[in-house]
Phi, psi and omega in degrees: 000128182288149184280148170267129181279110181255119178229158171228143191209112167276105190286346192045048181044032175082009184287128167281123174277000174289322183223004188063029179244151179250098181246144180296327173310316183292320170305317186294315177306308177305311178307310182295329178285336181272327166051058176264151171283316175232121193236130174261138186231141174232163177050058188257131167268159165215116171069035179263129181304326184294342179231038169072023182056026182275156165268090192300323174306310185289331185284314181302308185307316177295317188292327181270002184052048185250103186289340181250116173207163186213126171257125172236123181282142166270328177209163173246140186107210188239120182288164181121164178292141173075356176275156175251129183206161180228145175311144173262149188228346182274160182279333186263146170228309169198153182203156169286168172309324175280357188228029183304124177299154178283341183238118188281150170305136181266347179243137189255353190266203184294141180222170185199135181184219182233164185217159174222125182240146185213141171275330173279149183299133174267130184264336181201145177242137178230144178227141179233127174245148172233154184281175172272156178276148180295149171081187181215165175233150175282122179232158175275125187245114180313131182075355182236346182081218178276119184217139180286133185236131175279158181287165188226159176299154182237156183213153165236147195223124181238142171235132169275117187250151172275106190260181184286341177239025179116179187290138168226178188233137175230123177240153177225155177198162167223095185288166182305143172276354181272111179284138010257019179310305192295327187280323181287322175300316181301320179289330177287332175288326181293317175296325177298321180270020181292330177261008178284158178293133183271158350304172168227135181244129175238111183235141181164177182274108192266353179055017177226143194260163169057230187275355190302308184298329171292324171297321180290320188266338184078004175278170178267139176274111186275338184218133178238093181221135171299128179240346187222145340295160184303319182292331177202089191288133177233338182219154187249111176257337188258126185225159168232123178242153191215141162243116183094013173243133174255163183294341180284350179254014181265131177256233180287137175248126183217151173239111193245130172277126189235170186303345179226150176093159178259004167258142165287153173272137179255128171233138185222128181262119184245132170260115185255000000 
């Protein structure tokens, strides 16, 4: 049986570190090079002037010929220090015709959040939201150096997918970088997924390094690869965890530097 390519990619809103620009063509090239069957996306723009007004989840889905996709905003406005934004509350942001959300977006302006793209039919979508953590932390921001960055609202998106041997679940998230909030959010997501069809694959930027996400979640870590920074990876922030998939079902594993982002994309081939 052919393996399914499961990927996760923190897009950094499609920014090229080469010249600090976010171009649709670069994002298309990155998605094509990754060539995943199911792809989890974080730090995704929708209708942001800084990224050419693109709906970046739709761009990636079109490049992958993936009919099922969903973008869910964490906020409306532009994220980052000194920017103006407000938390998003609706479940929908944008979706394919085959992935129409049950709740339509209430804001038509710029949004920012996470996405999930699938070549396989999606039977059901689920969304879980978290509030922002108080305070801020100094972080390395491309083009700005070390900057104190406030936390943002967080969200998890899950898709029940029609797989080769029956339904399974893929979820993505980008949990808080403020400890221990991110770790608590990860545990809450695992509880939320307890009743989802097995196996469950959780792919995303978990803002927790190394083997800790597997320990916190009780899931199996399918890939051990450094993913950050993309130009010389030293730490693994990006993970693919699983409940109901063993290491014997894992094929090729790779962390790939692509034309956009300060993260490498992580891809795992899984035999289901």
